[in-house]
MITOR-31119 format. One record per atom (N, C-alpha, C): residue number from 0; residue in one letter; atom name; x, y, z. Coordinates in steps of 0.1 Angstrom, whole numbers, m for minus. Each point is the difference from the previous one (the first is absolute). Layout:
// MITOR-31119
k = NUM | r = a | a = CA | X = X | Y = Y | Z = Z;
...
//
This chain:
// MITOR-31119
k = 0 | r = m | a = N | X = m98 | Y = 215 | Z = 118;
k = 0 | r = m | a = CA | X = m7 | Y = m7 | Z = m6;
k = 0 | r = m | a = C | X = m11 | Y = 12 | Z = m11;
k = 1 | r = d | a = N | X = m1 | Y = m4 | Z = m11;
k = 1 | r = d | a = CA | X = m8 | Y = 9 | Z = m9;
k = 1 | r = d | a = C | X = m15 | Y = 2 | Z = 8;
k = 2 | r = p | a = N | X = m4 | Y = 15 | Z = 4;
k = 2 | r = p | a = CA | X = m15 | Y = 4 | Z = 10;
k = 2 | r = p | a = C | X = m9 | Y = m6 | Z = m16;
k = 3 | r = d | a = N | X = 2 | Y = 0 | Z = m10;
k = 3 | r = d | a = CA | X = m9 | Y = 3 | Z = m10;
k = 3 | r = d | a = C | X = m3 | Y = m18 | Z = m2;
k = 4 | r = g | a = N | X = 12 | Y = m8 | Z = m2;
k = 4 | r = g | a = CA | X = 0 | Y = m12 | Z = 0;
k = 4 | r = g | a = C | X = m1 | Y = m4 | Z = m17;
k = 5 | r = e | a = N | X = 7 | Y = 10 | Z = m4;
k = 5 | r = e | a = CA | X = 1 | Y = 0 | Z = m12;
k = 5 | r = e | a = C | X = 15 | Y = m9 | Z = m5;
k = 6 | r = l | a = N | X = 11 | Y = 9 | Z = 7;
k = 6 | r = l | a = CA | X = 11 | Y = m10 | Z = m3;
k = 6 | r = l | a = C | X = 3 | Y = m11 | Z = 12;
k = 7 | r = t | a = N | X = m4 | Y = m13 | Z = m5;
k = 7 | r = t | a = CA | X = m2 | Y = m11 | Z = 6;
k = 7 | r = t | a = C | X = 15 | Y = m7 | Z = m3;
k = 8 | r = l | a = N | X = 2 | Y = m11 | Z = 10;
k = 8 | r = l | a = CA | X = 9 | Y = m7 | Z = m5;
k = 8 | r = l | a = C | X = m3 | Y = m17 | Z = 9;
k = 9 | r = n | a = N | X = 5 | Y = m9 | Z = m1;
k = 9 | r = n | a = CA | X = m5 | Y = m16 | Z = 4;
k = 9 | r = n | a = C | X = 20 | Y = m7 | Z = 1;
k = 10 | r = m | a = N | X = 1 | Y = m9 | Z = 7;
k = 10 | r = m | a = CA | X = 5 | Y = m8 | Z = 2;
k = 10 | r = m | a = C | X = m1 | Y = m14 | Z = m2;
k = 11 | r = v | a = N | X = 1 | Y = m5 | Z = m4;
k = 11 | r = v | a = CA | X = m4 | Y = m18 | Z = 5;
k = 11 | r = v | a = C | X = 14 | Y = m11 | Z = m5;
k = 12 | r = n | a = N | X = m7 | Y = m9 | Z = 12;
k = 12 | r = n | a = CA | X = 20 | Y = m7 | Z = m2;
k = 12 | r = n | a = C | X = m9 | Y = m14 | Z = m4;
k = 13 | r = v | a = N | X = 5 | Y = m10 | Z = m14;
k = 13 | r = v | a = CA | X = m7 | Y = m6 | Z = m7;
k = 13 | r = v | a = C | X = 13 | Y = m15 | Z = 2;
k = 14 | r = e | a = N | X = m6 | Y = m9 | Z = 4;
k = 14 | r = e | a = CA | X = 8 | Y = m12 | Z = m1;
k = 14 | r = e | a = C | X = 7 | Y = m7 | Z = m16;
k = 15 | r = l | a = N | X = 7 | Y = m2 | Z = m5;
k = 15 | r = l | a = CA | X = 7 | Y = m1 | Z = m12;
k = 15 | r = l | a = C | X = m1 | Y = m17 | Z = 1;
k = 16 | r = p | a = N | X = m2 | Y = m1 | Z = m18;
k = 16 | r = p | a = CA | X = 0 | Y = m17 | Z = 2;
k = 16 | r = p | a = C | X = 14 | Y = m9 | Z = 4;
k = 17 | r = i | a = N | X = 9 | Y = 2 | Z = 7;
k = 17 | r = i | a = CA | X = 11 | Y = m6 | Z = 3;
k = 17 | r = i | a = C | X = 1 | Y = m13 | Z = 13;
k = 18 | r = p | a = N | X = 1 | Y = m9 | Z = m8;
k = 18 | r = p | a = CA | X = m2 | Y = m9 | Z = 14;
k = 18 | r = p | a = C | X = 4 | Y = 5 | Z = 15;
k = 19 | r = g | a = N | X = 1 | Y = 1 | Z = 9;
k = 19 | r = g | a = CA | X = 5 | Y = m2 | Z = 11;
k = 19 | r = g | a = C | X = 14 | Y = m6 | Z = 2;
k = 20 | r = d | a = N | X = 1 | Y = m11 | Z = m4;
k = 20 | r = d | a = CA | X = 11 | Y = m9 | Z = 1;
k = 20 | r = d | a = C | X = 12 | Y = 13 | Z = m8;
k = 21 | r = i | a = N | X = m4 | Y = 7 | Z = m1;
k = 21 | r = i | a = CA | X = 11 | Y = 8 | Z = m12;
k = 21 | r = i | a = C | X = 8 | Y = 12 | Z = 9;
k = 22 | r = k | a = N | X = 6 | Y = m5 | Z = 10;
k = 22 | r = k | a = CA | X = 5 | Y = 8 | Z = 10;
k = 22 | r = k | a = C | X = 6 | Y = 16 | Z = m12;
k = 23 | r = y | a = N | X = 5 | Y = 11 | Z = 12;
k = 23 | r = y | a = CA | X = 4 | Y = 12 | Z = m4;
k = 23 | r = y | a = C | X = 15 | Y = m1 | Z = m1;
k = 24 | r = s | a = N | X = 3 | Y = 1 | Z = m8;
k = 24 | r = s | a = CA | X = 15 | Y = 1 | Z = m2;
k = 24 | r = s | a = C | X = 7 | Y = 11 | Z = m13;
k = 25 | r = d | a = N | X = 13 | Y = 1 | Z = 1;
k = 25 | r = d | a = CA | X = 0 | Y = 12 | Z = m7;
k = 25 | r = d | a = C | X = m1 | Y = 1 | Z = m16;
k = 26 | r = e | a = N | X = 3 | Y = m15 | Z = m4;
k = 26 | r = e | a = CA | X = m4 | Y = m6 | Z = m14;
k = 26 | r = e | a = C | X = m15 | Y = 8 | Z = m5;
k = 27 | r = v | a = N | X = m7 | Y = m5 | Z = 9;
k = 27 | r = v | a = CA | X = m15 | Y = 1 | Z = m2;
k = 27 | r = v | a = C | X = m6 | Y = 11 | Z = m2;
k = 28 | r = n | a = N | X = 10 | Y = 9 | Z = 10;
k = 28 | r = n | a = CA | X = m5 | Y = 17 | Z = 1;
k = 28 | r = n | a = C | X = 7 | Y = 6 | Z = m8;
k = 29 | r = s | a = N | X = 12 | Y = m5 | Z = m7;
k = 29 | r = s | a = CA | X = 4 | Y = 8 | Z = m11;
k = 29 | r = s | a = C | X = m6 | Y = m5 | Z = m13;
k = 30 | r = l | a = N | X = m6 | Y = m12 | Z = m1;
k = 30 | r = l | a = CA | X = m10 | Y = m3 | Z = m11;
k = 30 | r = l | a = C | X = m10 | Y = 10 | Z = m3;
k = 31 | r = l | a = N | X = m9 | Y = m1 | Z = 13;
k = 31 | r = l | a = CA | X = m14 | Y = 7 | Z = 1;
k = 31 | r = l | a = C | X = 3 | Y = 17 | Z = m4;
k = 32 | r = v | a = N | X = 8 | Y = 6 | Z = 8;
k = 32 | r = v | a = CA | X = 9 | Y = 17 | Z = m7;
k = 32 | r = v | a = C | X = 3 | Y = m3 | Z = m8;
k = 33 | r = n | a = N | X = 9 | Y = m5 | Z = m8;
k = 33 | r = n | a = CA | X = 9 | Y = 0 | Z = m14;
k = 33 | r = n | a = C | X = m18 | Y = m4 | Z = m8;
k = 34 | r = t | a = N | X = m5 | Y = m7 | Z = 0;
k = 34 | r = t | a = CA | X = m12 | Y = m1 | Z = m9;
k = 34 | r = t | a = C | X = m9 | Y = 8 | Z = m1;
k = 35 | r = l | a = N | X = m6 | Y = 5 | Z = 14;
k = 35 | r = l | a = CA | X = m8 | Y = 8 | Z = 1;
k = 35 | r = l | a = C | X = 1 | Y = 16 | Z = m11;
k = 36 | r = l | a = N | X = 12 | Y = 5 | Z = 6;
k = 36 | r = l | a = CA | X = 5 | Y = 11 | Z = m3;
k = 36 | r = l | a = C | X = 8 | Y = 2 | Z = m15;
k = 37 | r = v | a = N | X = 12 | Y = m9 | Z = m1;
k = 37 | r = v | a = CA | X = 4 | Y = m1 | Z = m13;
k = 37 | r = v | a = C | X = m10 | Y = m4 | Z = m9;
k = 38 | r = e | a = N | X = m5 | Y = m13 | Z = 0;
k = 38 | r = e | a = CA | X = m8 | Y = m5 | Z = m13;
k = 38 | r = e | a = C | X = m17 | Y = 6 | Z = m2;
k = 39 | r = w | a = N | X = 1 | Y = 6 | Z = 9;
k = 39 | r = w | a = CA | X = m20 | Y = 1 | Z = 1;
k = 39 | r = w | a = C | X = m3 | Y = 18 | Z = 3;
k = 40 | r = n | a = N | X = 15 | Y = 5 | Z = 9;
k = 40 | r = n | a = CA | X = 1 | Y = 16 | Z = 2;
k = 40 | r = n | a = C | X = m12 | Y = m1 | Z = 11;
k = 41 | r = t | a = N | X = m2 | Y = m1 | Z = 6;
k = 41 | r = t | a = CA | X = m11 | Y = m3 | Z = 14;
k = 41 | r = t | a = C | X = 4 | Y = m5 | Z = 13;
k = 42 | r = y | a = N | X = m4 | Y = 4 | Z = 9;
k = 42 | r = y | a = CA | X = 3 | Y = m6 | Z = 11;
k = 42 | r = y | a = C | X = m11 | Y = 1 | Z = 12;
k = 43 | r = a | a = N | X = m2 | Y = m13 | Z = 10;
k = 43 | r = a | a = CA | X = m6 | Y = 4 | Z = 12;
k = 43 | r = a | a = C | X = 10 | Y = m12 | Z = 8;
k = 44 | r = a | a = N | X = m3 | Y = 8 | Z = 10;
k = 44 | r = a | a = CA | X = 10 | Y = m5 | Z = 11;
k = 44 | r = a | a = C | X = m5 | Y = m17 | Z = 1;
k = 45 | r = h | a = N | X = 10 | Y = m9 | Z = 6;
k = 45 | r = h | a = CA | X = 0 | Y = m14 | Z = m2;
k = 45 | r = h | a = C | X = 3 | Y = m2 | Z = 14;
k = 46 | r = y | a = N | X = m7 | Y = m15 | Z = 12;
k = 46 | r = y | a = CA | X = 9 | Y = m2 | Z = 10;
k = 46 | r = y | a = C | X = m7 | Y = m12 | Z = 3;
k = 47 | r = y | a = N | X = 10 | Y = m6 | Z = 5;
k = 47 | r = y | a = CA | X = m1 | Y = m16 | Z = 6;
k = 47 | r = y | a = C | X = m4 | Y = 3 | Z = 18;
k = 48 | r = h | a = N | X = m17 | Y = m6 | Z = 4;
k = 48 | r = h | a = CA | X = m3 | Y = 3 | Z = 15;
k = 48 | r = h | a = C | X = m8 | Y = m16 | Z = 1;
k = 49 | r = n | a = N | X = 1 | Y = m2 | Z = 11;
k = 49 | r = n | a = CA | X = m8 | Y = m10 | Z = 3;
k = 49 | r = n | a = C | X = 0 | Y = m10 | Z = m12;
k = 50 | r = g | a = N | X = 8 | Y = m8 | Z = m3;
k = 50 | r = g | a = CA | X = 1 | Y = m8 | Z = m11;
k = 50 | r = g | a = C | X = m7 | Y = 3 | Z = m10;
k = 51 | r = k | a = N | X = m2 | Y = 9 | Z = m6;
k = 51 | r = k | a = CA | X = m3 | Y = 3 | Z = m9;
k = 51 | r = k | a = C | X = 2 | Y = 13 | Z = m7;
k = 52 | r = w | a = N | X = 3 | Y = 3 | Z = m16;
k = 52 | r = w | a = CA | X = 0 | Y = 11 | Z = m7;
k = 52 | r = w | a = C | X = m11 | Y = 13 | Z = m3;
k = 53 | r = w | a = N | X = 3 | Y = 11 | Z = 5;
k = 53 | r = w | a = CA | X = m8 | Y = 11 | Z = m4;
k = 53 | r = w | a = C | X = 8 | Y = 10 | Z = m7;
k = 54 | r = t | a = N | X = m10 | Y = 10 | Z = m5;
k = 54 | r = t | a = CA | X = 4 | Y = 10 | Z = m9;
k = 54 | r = t | a = C | X = m7 | Y = 12 | Z = 9;
k = 55 | r = r | a = N | X = 0 | Y = 13 | Z = m2;
k = 55 | r = r | a = CA | X = m5 | Y = 7 | Z = 6;
k = 55 | r = r | a = C | X = m3 | Y = 13 | Z = m10;
k = 56 | r = c | a = N | X = m16 | Y = 2 | Z = m2;
k = 56 | r = c | a = CA | X = 1 | Y = 8 | Z = m13;
k = 56 | r = c | a = C | X = m9 | Y = 13 | Z = 6;
k = 57 | r = s | a = N | X = 2 | Y = 8 | Z = m7;
k = 57 | r = s | a = CA | X = m6 | Y = 13 | Z = 5;
k = 57 | r = s | a = C | X = m1 | Y = 11 | Z = m13;
k = 58 | r = a | a = N | X = m16 | Y = 6 | Z = 5;
k = 58 | r = a | a = CA | X = m1 | Y = 7 | Z = m13;
k = 58 | r = a | a = C | X = m7 | Y = 17 | Z = 6;
k = 59 | r = q | a = N | X = 10 | Y = 4 | Z = m14;
k = 59 | r = q | a = CA | X = 1 | Y = 18 | Z = 4;
k = 59 | r = q | a = C | X = m12 | Y = 6 | Z = m7;
k = 60 | r = v | a = N | X = m1 | Y = 11 | Z = m1;
k = 60 | r = v | a = CA | X = m8 | Y = 5 | Z = m8;
k = 60 | r = v | a = C | X = 5 | Y = 0 | Z = m13;
k = 61 | r = w | a = N | X = 10 | Y = 2 | Z = m4;
k = 61 | r = w | a = CA | X = 7 | Y = m1 | Z = m14;
k = 61 | r = w | a = C | X = 0 | Y = m13 | Z = m7;
k = 62 | r = n | a = N | X = m2 | Y = m15 | Z = 10;
k = 62 | r = n | a = CA | X = 1 | Y = m9 | Z = m10;
k = 62 | r = n | a = C | X = m16 | Y = m3 | Z = m5;
k = 63 | r = e | a = N | X = 1 | Y = m10 | Z = m10;
k = 63 | r = e | a = CA | X = m7 | Y = m2 | Z = m10;
k = 63 | r = e | a = C | X = m2 | Y = m16 | Z = 0;
k = 64 | r = i | a = N | X = m16 | Y = m5 | Z = m2;
k = 64 | r = i | a = CA | X = m1 | Y = m13 | Z = m1;
k = 64 | r = i | a = C | X = 12 | Y = m8 | Z = m8;
k = 65 | r = s | a = N | X = 7 | Y = 7 | Z = m11;
k = 65 | r = s | a = CA | X = 7 | Y = m13 | Z = m5;
k = 65 | r = s | a = C | X = 14 | Y = 2 | Z = 2;
k = 66 | r = d | a = N | X = 7 | Y = 8 | Z = 14;
k = 66 | r = d | a = CA | X = 9 | Y = 2 | Z = 7;
k = 66 | r = d | a = C | X = m3 | Y = m16 | Z = 8;
k = 67 | r = f | a = N | X = m12 | Y = m5 | Z = 5;
k = 67 | r = f | a = CA | X = 2 | Y = m7 | Z = 8;
k = 67 | r = f | a = C | X = m5 | Y = m12 | Z = m13;
k = 68 | r = e | a = N | X = m3 | Y = 2 | Z = m7;
k = 68 | r = e | a = CA | X = 0 | Y = m17 | Z = m13;
k = 68 | r = e | a = C | X = 18 | Y = m2 | Z = m2;
k = 69 | r = v | a = N | X = 7 | Y = 10 | Z = m4;
k = 69 | r = v | a = CA | X = 13 | Y = m4 | Z = m1;
k = 69 | r = v | a = C | X = 4 | Y = m4 | Z = 12;
k = 70 | r = l | a = N | X = m1 | Y = 6 | Z = 14;
k = 70 | r = l | a = CA | X = 8 | Y = m9 | Z = 12;
k = 70 | r = l | a = C | X = m8 | Y = m15 | Z = m3;
k = 71 | r = a | a = N | X = m12 | Y = m6 | Z = m1;
k = 71 | r = a | a = CA | X = m7 | Y = m8 | Z = m2;
k = 71 | r = a | a = C | X = 6 | Y = m9 | Z = m6;
k = 72 | r = d | a = N | X = 5 | Y = 2 | Z = m11;
k = 72 | r = d | a = CA | X = 9 | Y = m8 | Z = m14;
k = 72 | r = d | a = C | X = 12 | Y = 0 | Z = 6;
k = 73 | r = a | a = N | X = 13 | Y = 12 | Z = 10;
k = 73 | r = a | a = CA | X = 13 | Y = m3 | Z = 3;
k = 73 | r = a | a = C | X = m4 | Y = m11 | Z = 12;
k = 74 | r = l | a = N | X = m7 | Y = 1 | Z = 7;
k = 74 | r = l | a = CA | X = m1 | Y = m11 | Z = 14;
k = 74 | r = l | a = C | X = m1 | Y = m13 | Z = m7;
k = 75 | r = k | a = N | X = m9 | Y = 0 | Z = m9;
k = 75 | r = k | a = CA | X = 1 | Y = m14 | Z = m8;
k = 75 | r = k | a = C | X = 10 | Y = m6 | Z = m3;
k = 76 | r = d | a = N | X = 1 | Y = 6 | Z = m6;
k = 76 | r = d | a = CA | X = 18 | Y = m3 | Z = m12;
k = 76 | r = d | a = C | X = 9 | Y = m2 | Z = 14;
k = 77 | r = v | a = N | X = 2 | Y = 9 | Z = 10;
k = 77 | r = v | a = CA | X = 14 | Y = m1 | Z = 5;
k = 77 | r = v | a = C | X = m4 | Y = m11 | Z = 13;
k = 78 | r = c | a = N | X = m11 | Y = m6 | Z = 7;
k = 78 | r = c | a = CA | X = m4 | Y = m9 | Z = 6;
k = 78 | r = c | a = C | X = 3 | Y = m10 | Z = m8;
k = 79 | r = e | a = N | X = m3 | Y = m5 | Z = m11;
k = 79 | r = e | a = CA | X = m1 | Y = m11 | Z = m9;
k = 79 | r = e | a = C | X = 16 | Y = 4 | Z = 3;
k = 80 | r = k | a = N | X = 8 | Y = 6 | Z = m4;
k = 80 | r = k | a = CA | X = 15 | Y = 2 | Z = m1;
k = 80 | r = k | a = C | X = 8 | Y = m6 | Z = 14;
k = 81 | r = v | a = N | X = m7 | Y = 5 | Z = 9;
k = 81 | r = v | a = CA | X = 2 | Y = m4 | Z = 15;
k = 81 | r = v | a = C | X = 1 | Y = m17 | Z = 0;
k = 82 | r = v | a = N | X = m13 | Y = m3 | Z = m3;
k = 82 | r = v | a = CA | X = 1 | Y = m17 | Z = 6;
k = 82 | r = v | a = C | X = 6 | Y = m4 | Z = m10;
k = 83 | r = k | a = N | X = 0 | Y = m3 | Z = m17;
k = 83 | r = k | a = CA | X = 6 | Y = m1 | Z = m7;
k = 83 | r = k | a = C | X = 24 | Y = m1 | Z = 8;
k = 84 | r = f | a = N | X = 3 | Y = 10 | Z = 0;
k = 84 | r = f | a = CA | X = 11 | Y = 4 | Z = 12;
k = 84 | r = f | a = C | X = 2 | Y = m9 | Z = 10;
k = 85 | r = s | a = N | X = m16 | Y = m5 | Z = 4;
k = 85 | r = s | a = CA | X = 5 | Y = m4 | Z = 17;
k = 85 | r = s | a = C | X = 3 | Y = m18 | Z = m8;
k = 86 | r = k | a = N | X = m2 | Y = m1 | Z = m9;
k = 86 | r = k | a = CA | X = m2 | Y = m17 | Z = m5;
k = 86 | r = k | a = C | X = 9 | Y = m2 | Z = m7;
k = 87 | r = q | a = N | X = 13 | Y = 11 | Z = 2;
k = 87 | r = q | a = CA | X = 11 | Y = m8 | Z = m7;
k = 87 | r = q | a = C | X = 10 | Y = m6 | Z = 8;
//
């Protein structure tokens, strides 16, 4: 760790608004990855654990608030797509 505390970081797990009855599948995973990377040019790891969907967001010294705003919009979009896809 930086002894001066100037170069700090943070990591947090955030529950995604995807119902827990939508289980992990290759199709859902591909939808999440492709939407985040291809359509939004952003990414945060996602995973299904204990009946809930989560994402892990980390902050580094080079991140700006706008990076997290874009990620939030992307996650809202992809979660809606996952829910819609699972209803087909």
